[in-house]
VEXVO-442234 format. One record per residue (C-alpha): x, y, z; residue in three letters. Coordinates in steps of 0.5 Angstrom, whole numbers, plus 500, padded with zeros to 3 digits. Example, Ala and Ser with C-alpha at 12.3 -4.5 7.8 and 13.67 -1.06 7.14 Angstrom:
! residues 2
X	Y	Z	residu
525	491	516	ALA .
527	498	514	SER .
END
This chain:
! residues 703
X	Y	Z	residu
500	500	500	MET .
503	507	498	TYR .
501	511	504	ALA .
506	516	505	ASP .
512	514	501	PHE .
516	517	507	GLY .
513	524	506	TYR .
508	524	512	MET .
511	530	515	GLU .
509	534	509	GLU .
502	534	511	GLY .
504	537	518	LYS .
502	544	519	LEU .
504	548	525	GLY .
500	555	526	LYS .
499	559	520	PRO .
502	565	524	TYR .
508	563	529	ASP .
512	569	532	LEU .
517	564	534	LYS .
519	562	527	LEU .
519	569	525	MET .
523	571	530	GLY .
528	566	528	ARG .
528	568	521	LEU .
529	575	523	TRP .
536	572	525	THR .
538	572	518	TYR .
534	578	516	LEU .
537	583	521	ARG .
544	583	517	ARG .
540	587	512	TYR .
536	591	516	TRP .
538	598	512	PHE .
535	595	506	LEU .
529	593	509	MET .
528	599	513	SER .
529	603	506	VAL .
523	598	503	SER .
519	599	509	LEU .
519	607	508	PHE .
518	607	501	PHE .
512	602	502	VAL .
509	608	508	LEU .
510	613	503	VAL .
507	609	497	MET .
501	608	502	ALA .
500	615	503	ALA .
501	617	496	LEU .
495	612	494	ASP .
491	615	500	LEU .
492	622	497	VAL .
489	621	490	ILE .
482	620	492	PRO .
482	626	496	TYR .
485	630	490	LEU .
479	627	486	THR .
474	630	491	LYS .
478	637	491	GLU .
477	637	484	ALA .
470	636	484	ILE .
468	640	489	ASP .
473	646	488	ARG .
473	646	480	TYR .
468	642	477	ILE .
461	642	481	VAL .
462	649	485	THR .
456	653	486	SER .
454	659	491	ALA .
447	658	494	ARG .
442	664	495	GLU .
441	665	502	VAL .
434	669	503	VAL .
433	672	510	LEU .
426	674	512	ARG .
424	681	515	GLY .
421	677	521	ASP .
428	674	523	ARG .
428	669	529	SER .
433	669	534	PRO .
436	663	530	GLU .
436	666	524	GLU .
440	673	527	ARG .
445	668	530	ARG .
447	665	523	LEU .
447	671	520	LEU .
452	674	525	GLN .
456	668	524	GLN .
456	668	517	PHE .
456	676	515	GLU .
463	676	514	LYS .
462	671	508	VAL .
455	673	505	LEU .
455	677	499	ILE .
449	682	498	PRO .
445	681	492	MET .
441	687	489	LYS .
434	685	492	GLN .
433	686	499	GLU .
434	680	504	GLY .
438	676	499	ARG .
445	674	499	TYR .
450	669	496	LEU .
453	664	501	LEU .
460	662	497	PRO .
462	655	495	PRO .
468	655	500	ASP .
464	658	506	ALA .
459	652	504	LEU .
464	647	504	ARG .
467	649	511	SER .
460	648	515	MET .
460	643	519	ASP .
454	638	519	ARG .
450	642	525	LYS .
451	649	522	GLU .
448	646	515	SER .
443	642	518	ALA .
441	649	522	LEU .
441	653	515	PHE .
436	647	512	GLN .
432	647	518	LYS .
431	655	518	ALA .
429	655	510	GLY .
435	660	509	LEU .
438	656	503	LEU .
434	657	497	SER .
434	652	491	GLU .
438	658	486	ASN .
445	657	485	ARG .
450	662	482	TYR .
457	661	479	TYR .
461	666	483	LEU .
468	669	480	PHE .
472	675	481	MET .
474	678	474	PRO .
481	679	473	ARG .
483	678	466	LYS .
480	683	460	PRO .
477	677	457	GLU .
472	676	463	GLU .
471	684	463	ASP .
469	683	456	ALA .
464	678	458	LEU .
460	682	463	LEU .
460	687	457	LYS .
457	682	452	LYS .
452	679	457	TYR .
450	685	461	PRO .
443	682	463	SER .
446	675	465	PHE .
451	678	470	PHE .
450	681	477	GLU .
456	685	481	ARG .
457	685	488	SER .
463	689	490	GLY .
469	685	487	PRO .
465	679	485	TYR .
461	677	479	CYS .
456	672	479	PHE .
451	669	474	ILE .
445	664	475	PRO .
447	657	473	PHE .
441	656	469	ASP .
443	662	464	ARG .
450	659	463	MET .
448	654	458	LYS .
445	661	454	GLU .
453	663	453	LEU .
457	661	447	GLU .
461	655	448	ARG .
468	660	447	GLU .
465	664	452	ASP .
463	659	457	ARG .
470	656	457	LEU .
473	663	458	ILE .
468	664	464	LEU .
470	657	467	ARG .
478	658	465	GLY .
480	658	472	GLY .
476	652	474	ASP .
479	648	468	ILE .
486	651	470	GLU .
485	648	477	GLY .
483	641	474	VAL .
489	641	470	LEU .
494	643	476	HIS .
491	637	480	LEU .
491	633	474	SER .
498	634	473	LEU .
499	633	481	LEU .
496	626	480	ILE .
500	624	474	VAL .
507	627	478	PHE .
504	623	484	ILE .
503	617	480	LEU .
510	618	477	ALA .
513	618	484	VAL .
510	612	486	HIS .
512	608	480	PHE .
520	610	482	GLY .
519	609	489	LEU .
515	602	487	ASN .
521	600	483	PHE .
526	602	489	VAL .
522	598	494	GLN .
521	592	490	VAL .
529	592	488	TYR .
531	593	495	THR .
526	588	498	MET .
528	583	493	GLU .
536	584	494	VAL .
534	583	502	ALA .
530	577	500	GLY .
535	574	495	GLN .
541	575	500	LYS .
537	572	506	MET .
535	566	502	MET .
542	565	500	HIS .
544	565	507	ASP .
539	561	509	LEU .
540	556	504	ARG .
548	556	505	MET .
547	555	513	LYS .
542	549	511	ALA .
547	546	506	PHE .
553	546	511	SER .
549	543	517	HIS .
547	538	512	LEU .
554	536	510	GLN .
556	535	517	ASN .
550	531	520	LEU .
552	523	521	PRO .
550	518	515	VAL .
545	516	520	SER .
541	522	518	PHE .
541	521	511	PHE .
539	513	512	ASP .
532	516	515	ARG .
531	522	510	ASN .
530	521	503	PRO .
534	525	498	VAL .
528	528	495	GLY .
526	531	501	ARG .
532	534	503	LEU .
533	537	496	VAL .
526	540	497	THR .
528	543	504	ARG .
534	547	500	LEU .
530	549	494	THR .
522	549	494	ASN .
521	551	502	ASP .
526	556	502	ILE .
523	559	496	GLN .
516	559	499	ASN .
520	563	505	VAL .
522	568	500	HIS .
515	569	497	GLU .
512	570	503	MET .
518	575	505	PHE .
517	579	499	THR .
510	578	497	SER .
506	578	503	VAL .
509	581	509	LEU .
511	588	505	ILE .
504	588	502	ASN .
501	586	509	LEU .
504	592	512	PHE .
502	596	506	ARG .
495	594	507	ASP .
495	595	514	VAL .
497	602	513	ILE .
492	603	508	LEU .
486	601	512	LEU .
488	605	518	ILE .
489	611	513	GLY .
482	610	510	ILE .
479	609	516	VAL .
481	616	519	ILE .
480	619	512	ILE .
473	617	512	LEU .
471	619	519	LEU .
474	626	518	HIS .
470	627	511	LEU .
463	624	514	HIS .
463	620	520	ARG .
456	618	519	GLU .
457	615	512	MET .
464	612	515	ALA .
460	608	520	LEU .
455	606	514	VAL .
461	604	510	SER .
464	600	515	PHE .
457	596	517	SER .
459	590	513	VAL .
466	589	516	ILE .
463	585	522	PRO .
460	580	517	LEU .
466	580	513	ILE .
470	578	519	PHE .
466	572	520	VAL .
466	570	513	ILE .
474	571	513	THR .
475	567	520	LEU .
470	561	517	PHE .
474	561	510	PHE .
481	561	514	SER .
480	555	518	ARG .
477	551	512	ARG .
482	553	507	ALA .
488	551	512	ARG .
485	544	512	ASP .
484	544	505	ALA .
491	546	504	PHE .
494	541	509	ARG .
490	536	505	GLU .
493	538	498	ILE .
500	538	500	ARG .
499	531	503	PHE .
497	529	496	LYS .
502	532	493	ILE .
507	529	497	ALA .
504	522	496	GLN .
504	523	488	MET .
512	526	489	ASN .
514	520	493	GLY .
510	515	488	PHE .
513	518	482	LEU .
520	518	485	GLN .
520	511	487	GLU .
517	509	480	ASN .
521	512	475	PHE .
528	510	480	ALA .
526	503	479	GLY .
523	503	472	ILE .
527	498	470	LYS .
524	493	475	VAL .
517	496	473	VAL .
518	494	466	GLN .
522	487	467	LEU .
516	485	472	PHE .
511	488	467	ARG .
508	493	473	ARG .
506	498	468	GLU .
498	497	469	LYS .
498	496	476	GLU .
503	502	477	ASN .
498	506	473	SER .
492	504	477	ARG .
495	506	483	ARG .
498	512	481	PHE .
490	514	478	GLU .
488	513	485	LYS .
493	518	488	ILE .
492	523	482	ASN .
484	522	483	GLU .
485	524	491	ALA .
489	530	489	HIS .
484	532	484	TYR .
479	531	489	LEU .
483	535	494	ALA .
484	541	489	ASN .
477	541	488	MET .
475	542	495	ARG .
479	548	495	GLN .
477	551	489	ILE .
470	550	491	THR .
472	554	498	LEU .
475	559	494	TYR .
469	560	489	ALA .
465	561	495	PHE .
469	566	499	PHE .
471	570	493	VAL .
465	572	490	PRO .
461	573	497	LEU .
467	578	499	VAL .
465	581	492	GLU .
458	581	493	ILE .
459	584	500	LEU .
464	589	497	SER .
458	591	492	SER .
453	591	497	GLY .
457	596	501	ALA .
458	601	495	ILE .
451	600	494	GLY .
449	602	501	LEU .
454	608	500	LEU .
451	610	494	ILE .
444	610	497	TRP .
445	613	503	TYR .
451	618	501	GLY .
447	620	494	GLY .
441	622	499	GLY .
446	626	503	ARG .
448	629	497	VAL .
441	631	494	ILE .
440	634	501	GLN .
446	638	500	GLU .
449	635	507	ALA .
455	633	503	ILE .
458	635	497	SER .
459	630	491	LEU .
466	630	491	GLY .
466	627	498	VAL .
461	622	495	LEU .
466	620	490	VAL .
472	620	495	ALA .
468	615	499	PHE .
467	610	493	LEU .
474	610	491	SER .
476	609	499	TYR .
471	604	500	ILE .
474	600	493	ARG .
481	601	496	MET .
479	598	503	PHE .
476	592	500	PHE .
482	590	495	GLN .
486	587	501	PRO .
480	583	503	ILE .
479	580	496	ARG .
487	578	496	ASP .
486	575	502	LEU .
486	568	500	SER .
492	568	495	GLU .
496	571	501	LYS .
493	566	506	TYR .
496	560	502	ASN .
503	564	501	ILE .
503	565	508	LEU .
501	558	510	GLN .
506	555	505	SER .
511	559	508	ALA .
510	557	515	MET .
510	550	514	ALA .
516	551	510	SER .
519	555	516	LEU .
518	549	520	GLU .
521	544	516	ARG .
527	548	515	ILE .
528	550	522	PHE .
527	543	524	GLY .
532	541	519	LEU .
537	546	522	LEU .
535	543	529	ASP .
538	536	528	GLN .
543	535	533	ASP .
550	532	530	GLU .
550	526	534	LYS .
558	525	532	ILE .
561	528	538	SER .
567	532	537	ARG .
573	533	541	SER .
574	540	544	ARG .
582	540	543	SER .
582	535	537	PRO .
588	531	535	VAL .
591	533	528	ARG .
597	530	524	GLY .
600	524	520	LYS .
598	517	522	VAL .
602	511	522	LYS .
597	506	521	GLY .
596	502	527	ASN .
589	501	528	ILE .
586	497	534	GLU .
578	495	535	PHE .
577	494	543	GLN .
570	491	545	GLN .
566	495	539	VAL .
559	494	539	SER .
554	498	535	PHE .
546	498	533	SER .
543	502	528	TYR .
536	502	532	ASN .
539	502	539	GLY .
536	495	540	LYS .
538	490	535	ASP .
546	490	535	ARG .
550	488	528	VAL .
556	488	532	LEU .
558	485	539	ASN .
564	486	542	GLU .
569	486	536	VAL .
576	486	538	SER .
582	486	533	PHE .
588	490	531	SER .
591	492	525	VAL .
599	493	525	ARG .
602	499	520	GLU .
603	497	513	GLY .
599	490	514	GLU .
593	488	510	THR .
587	485	514	ILE .
581	482	510	ALA .
574	482	513	ILE .
570	476	511	VAL .
563	473	513	GLY .
556	472	511	ALA .
551	478	509	THR .
549	482	515	GLY .
555	480	519	ALA .
557	487	520	GLY .
563	488	516	LYS .
561	495	512	THR .
558	497	519	SER .
565	496	522	LEU .
569	500	517	LEU .
563	506	517	SER .
565	506	525	LEU .
572	507	523	PHE .
571	512	518	GLU .
566	516	523	ARG .
560	515	519	PHE .
556	513	525	TYR .
558	514	533	GLU .
560	508	537	LEU .
556	505	542	GLU .
561	501	546	GLU .
568	500	546	GLY .
574	504	543	LYS .
577	504	536	ILE .
584	507	537	LEU .
589	509	531	LEU .
596	510	533	ASP .
594	509	540	GLY .
589	515	540	ILE .
581	514	540	ASP .
579	516	534	ILE .
573	520	537	ARG .
579	525	540	GLU .
582	526	533	ARG .
579	531	528	ASP .
574	528	523	ILE .
576	532	517	SER .
584	530	518	ASP .
582	523	520	LEU .
578	522	514	ARG .
583	525	509	SER .
588	520	511	GLN .
583	514	509	ILE .
582	512	502	GLY .
576	509	501	LEU .
574	504	495	VAL .
566	502	496	MET .
562	497	492	GLN .
558	502	489	ASP .
562	507	486	THR .
559	514	486	PHE .
562	519	480	LEU .
560	526	480	PHE .
557	530	474	ALA .
564	532	472	GLY .
570	530	467	ASP .
574	524	469	ILE .
580	528	471	GLU .
576	532	476	GLU .
573	525	479	ASN .
580	522	480	ILE .
583	529	484	ARG .
576	529	488	LEU .
577	534	493	GLY .
584	537	491	ASP .
583	544	487	GLN .
590	543	484	ARG .
590	541	477	ALA .
596	536	477	ASP .
594	533	470	GLY .
601	529	471	ALA .
599	526	477	ARG .
592	524	475	VAL .
595	520	469	LYS .
600	517	474	GLU .
595	514	478	ALA .
590	512	473	ALA .
596	508	470	ARG .
598	505	476	VAL .
591	502	477	VAL .
591	500	470	ASN .
585	505	468	ALA .
589	509	463	ASP .
587	503	458	LYS .
580	505	457	PHE .
581	512	459	ILE .
585	513	452	GLN .
580	510	448	ARG .
575	515	450	LEU .
574	521	445	ALA .
576	526	450	ASN .
580	522	454	GLN .
581	525	461	TYR .
576	531	460	GLN .
571	526	458	THR .
564	528	462	ARG .
562	522	466	VAL .
555	525	467	GLY .
551	524	474	GLU .
553	518	477	GLY .
558	516	471	GLY .
552	513	467	GLU .
556	513	461	VAL .
561	508	464	LEU .
561	501	466	SER .
561	498	473	ALA .
568	496	472	GLY .
570	502	469	GLN .
567	506	475	ARG .
571	502	480	GLN .
578	503	476	LEU .
577	510	477	LEU .
575	509	484	ALA .
582	506	485	PHE .
585	511	481	ALA .
582	516	486	ARG .
584	513	492	ALA .
591	513	490	LEU .
591	520	488	TYR .
589	522	495	ALA .
595	518	497	ASN .
592	516	504	PRO .
596	512	509	LYS .
590	507	510	ILE .
586	504	505	LEU .
579	501	505	ILE .
576	496	500	LEU .
569	495	501	ASP .
567	489	496	GLU .
571	494	491	ALA .
572	488	486	THR .
565	485	486	SER .
562	489	479	HIS .
568	487	475	VAL .
570	482	470	ASP .
575	477	470	PRO .
580	481	466	GLU .
579	488	470	THR .
580	484	476	ASP .
586	482	474	ARG .
588	489	472	PHE .
586	491	479	ILE .
590	486	482	GLN .
596	488	479	GLU .
595	495	481	GLY .
593	493	488	LEU .
600	490	489	THR .
603	497	488	ARG .
597	501	491	LEU .
598	497	498	LEU .
605	498	498	LYS .
607	502	505	GLY .
600	503	507	ARG .
595	499	512	THR .
589	496	509	ALA .
583	493	511	ILE .
579	489	505	VAL .
572	487	505	ILE .
571	481	500	ALA .
566	476	498	HIS .
570	473	493	ARG .
575	469	498	LEU .
580	469	492	SER .
581	476	492	THR .
584	476	500	ILE .
588	470	500	GLN .
594	474	500	TYR .
592	478	506	ALA .
597	478	512	ASP .
591	476	516	ARG .
583	474	515	ILE .
578	476	520	VAL .
572	472	520	VAL .
565	475	522	LEU .
559	472	524	HIS .
553	475	527	LYS .
557	481	529	GLY .
562	477	533	ARG .
569	475	531	VAL .
570	468	530	ARG .
577	467	527	GLU .
583	471	526	ILE .
589	468	522	GLY .
592	467	515	ALA .
589	464	509	HIS .
593	457	510	ALA .
592	457	518	GLU .
584	458	517	LEU .
584	453	512	MET .
588	448	517	ALA .
583	449	522	LYS .
577	447	518	LYS .
572	452	522	GLY .
568	457	519	LEU .
572	460	514	TYR .
574	453	511	TYR .
566	452	511	ARG .
565	459	507	LEU .
571	457	502	TYR .
568	450	501	GLN .
561	453	500	LEU .
564	458	495	GLN .
568	453	491	TYR .
563	448	491	GLY .
567	443	494	ARG .
565	438	499	SER .
END
């Protein structure tokens, strides 16, 4: 049953907002605080510019587009309330020819608070007559007064004309009359264009600085994770698939970068905008602002419902993706076995089930979004409709200006935009938080290989001693049990035994890929745990059963770890182990690209290169782990010829199932079920007729 393919953790998600994770992320961001400060400052400025544009639109409408002076009619029997209002506004009222009639200028009308406006309306002082008020300053305007003497009326420096008579003017004359308004609208339009240009420039700098900070943070975090992974013990990689670790250093860190550059900055901008919009709307008209905000509680409840359901849907989708990735990786990695055993139809059937589950999970998420996004749009449109109904009525009642209503509509659209984008931002934030959990979980993995505080370094002689060494991979079942033997300097020791006897495990402990549980391993009388790990491994040459070649050329793979381009030394190492024979036949010889894993070479050729690599490193200790298991008899003969020169002057530990390859070892250690059963030369062990003798007989079919 393909349940999780080792990717169960992909379905585990923590809190959608975890301040502890953000605090840990800050340790990687604080080096770039200046770039982030610049970016955040520009975000603040851009938010302010966004808030200014609707207000300028309001000013254009109220000051220049829809501007009129109102006629005030004062009766002879004035009430105390009328007299008080007249005293309050007598400095701004412009007397007309008719007794008891005045003009209230547009500026005075706009400056009234709601209480004063209500008192004028209640007292019935404002008539329905509207006039266009202006002060003639240009010869063209004086010419208009002479051309239409019956249309205009003077009062001191002011002239005014009824709005319903303006349409009787010729088109050119109307343009002259309202030239100041047209000029004012033009100035405000140019100011808006200038603001948009500044906004564009600030946005470019803000995005650039934030991306630089984000890319550098991502670079540092990836380097930290990569360095940490390289220092983890091999046991960690035994438990974790390579694909999962690659995902940590690629997709997960990219998710964090996307959150940092897309969500957090936009979230900060949205908060500034929302606060600014609330303040401006309350300043423009408190009652209309409260009407506009009436749908917010309902949106809050819907958003809370959505966020919880979206979290569950998002978790399920990630889990299904992990299942799909795991199945695909396993299927294609073992494609030869799949085709050999004719598993194509069965695997297609299993993949269809996984793919169907992934499809259904996505459809559940789509259904949720299909419900949330239109509902928010409906509520947004409802708020605008409510605003038009209420605000339009107030405009008709002249409690507010048309410019205020237009500004309200613009600000409300801006107010709902972040809510519309909530679903996308929530997805990014949730994904990034899950990625942060996994990245820091990876970084929290302890290095189980102990390191000495004052490690020993320096050249070694090659005297090795295993003292009562015991080890298990799972902490329960021991694969090595009180193993003890020694290897003298320059001696070749062979380790033999059945599969699972613990041969490779023993050498992995010596190379410090795993940590000892009991006992000691001494090198020149010093516990290997007291030695520097890098220095220890630099003096050990390892040739494994499955040789791994990197995606480079042959020369790079031979001088692995040595940055000096010593071609002569590379060729000499290849010649000694007889690898030069097949290299010379290649088109590009030592510069031939071997491809990832060395797929262009045969198994025997890869092992010859492994011998050349070991010889090039010139180690004092050589370990051969089934090093000739994949070679043909002719290649084996070449290797045996080179081994004599390779082992000369070196301490060697050889593991081999083919007993013919280790007959000439100085001593042979026989392991059985994790214990040392026999030690001696080939002739001695054959004479004992013990476990080694039986292995030899079984291998060569002798009774």
